[in-house]
Every structure is written in structure tokens, then in C-alpha cells.
N, C-alpha and C positions, 0 to 999 in steps of 0.2 A: 513607124510616125504614125501619131494621132495627132488631130487641129481643134481646139477647143476653142470655140467660138463666143464670143463675149457681146452684148449689149447691154449696159445698164448707163445711169446717169441721168437718165429725161425721166420713161417710163415706161414700164413692162421690160422689165429686167429680162434677161433669159442667156441662157447655156448652150450649148452644144457640142458635141465629142462624135466627128467624123476622121474614119481610117485610111488605109492609104486608098482605099478599091474607091472610095468617096461614099461608103455606105454610113448613114444616120445613125451613129450607135446608142445616143442617148439628146432627147432635145426638152429641157424643161423651160419655166417660167418661177419667175420666184416668188408670184403674188399665190402660186400653188404652195409654195414651201411657210411661205411668211402670215396668209391670210389673209394681205393688206391689196386690194383689188389696184391695181397699174403698181406695182411698187416699182419703184426704180432702180432700189437699191438691189445687188446680189444679195441672195439670202446663203447666210455661211451653209445650210443644209441642204440646198440646191447644189453648191458649187463641192460638195463633198461628195452627193449621188454622182453630179455627173463624173468627176474622179475615180467613184468605183470603176468605171467601164474604160479607163485608159492602160493600157500594158503600154509599158515600157517610155521611151520620150516621148514628148509634146510639145506640139509650137501653140502658143494664142493668139488670137486674133482678134481683133476689133470691129464693129462695124462700121467706123467713119475716123476721118480724119481735124482731133481736136483742135492743132493748129488753124485749121482753116476752117473750122465753126467760128473757132476764134473770134477771126478777124474778121467773120460776118456777120457776127452779134456785134462786132465793133460797129460795123460799115454801118451797120441796120439804130447804131443810139442803142443796144441794148445795155451796155457797161457790165459786159461779163466780169467775171472774176476772173485776172493773170491765168490761176490755179488752174482754170478750168481746163488748162492745155498740163495739164502734166496726170499721165495716167495713174500715178500714186493717188491722184487725189479723186479722180473719175471712180477709179475703184477702190471703194470700204477698206482702209490700212486692214484689217483684220481678214480680210480677202486676198488681197495684197500678199500679206504676210507666206497663204496657204502655197499662192505662185513660186513665191520666190522670190532669188533676182531673176527668173527668166523677162528677155525681153518679149514686150507685146509691140504684134505685126499692126497698125493699122490700115486701113484701105476707105475709098470713097465711098459714102452715102447710098451713091444711085448704085455704084457696082455691087454694093452690098445689097441692096432691093434686089438686083438683078438676077445675082448668084444665088440666092433664096428663090427666086421664084424657078428661072432653070434647071438647074443641078435637084430641087426637088420635082422636076417632070418627068416625063417617058420620052424625051425627044431629045436627038443628039443632035440637030439645029434646032437654031427658034431665032427670032426676034421677040426683045424685049423692051417695054414700053415705060417709061418707070414717069409718073407725075407726082409731084409730093410738096409740100411744101416747106420743107425743113431739109435742112440737110448742110452741105458745104454753102457750095454758092448758087450753084442749080436747081430747077426746080422741074424740068423737062429733060430727058435722058432715054436715048435710041439703043 
């Protein structure tokens, strides 16, 4: 099993591919492919390049929980679009078609930050502190 991690829809869209043993097989940012600084959309070339590292079955994981983000934006008076809760609208339709009808697992924004810091470190145990102005509702997590 391989795991695909996606970040898109806000800024600096990216994709990673990780194998069962936790090895990073691929990691890339859309701006390297599209040549648009801080590109928020997944580039078709990025996705195709990333998928070339996938052998067999895979799961797709997304870096935040869209419903919680939507609720936070509502509470803050930001007037988000109801479509911002749907993965089929967050991930550009042409890219979504590449993945087919696979479900996309969503994870807490701060948990994604913590995983990125810890899982790419050389430590077996660690305390991770996240201080972030955006996400779902949290701004500081330990």
C-alpha cells in the first residue's frame, strides 16, 4: 500500500507519496511544475509525476478537515462557499478524475503539521509544538 498526501486549495499545493515503511518516495510542489509562485492548485504534471512512484494500491490523504474549516470561516464572518466543504470542489476536477472514485481521508490541520515535522525527523519520540494562525479552530497545539 502507498499513501498519497495532498495539500491544495489555499496556497503552495503539493503532493507526496509514502510507502508502507514510511519512506518518502516522492514530494513535490505545484509551483515547480506550473511556474506560478505559491500555486494553490495541484498541477496535472505534478500528480502524474507523483503517481509514477506508486506501485499497486494507494490511499489519498488530505491535510485538513474541510467541514471544520468551513465552520471556522463561518464563525469568523468570512462567508465561505458551501462548496469549500466538498473534496470534489477543493481538488480541481481534472485532477480528481485521475484519482477516480477513491475516498479521500481528511486529517486535522495541526496533526498534519505535527506529522510533517515528526515523521521526517530522526527521532523515535518527540514533542511537537504547532503555532499556526489558520487551520480549523486551533491556533496552538502540543
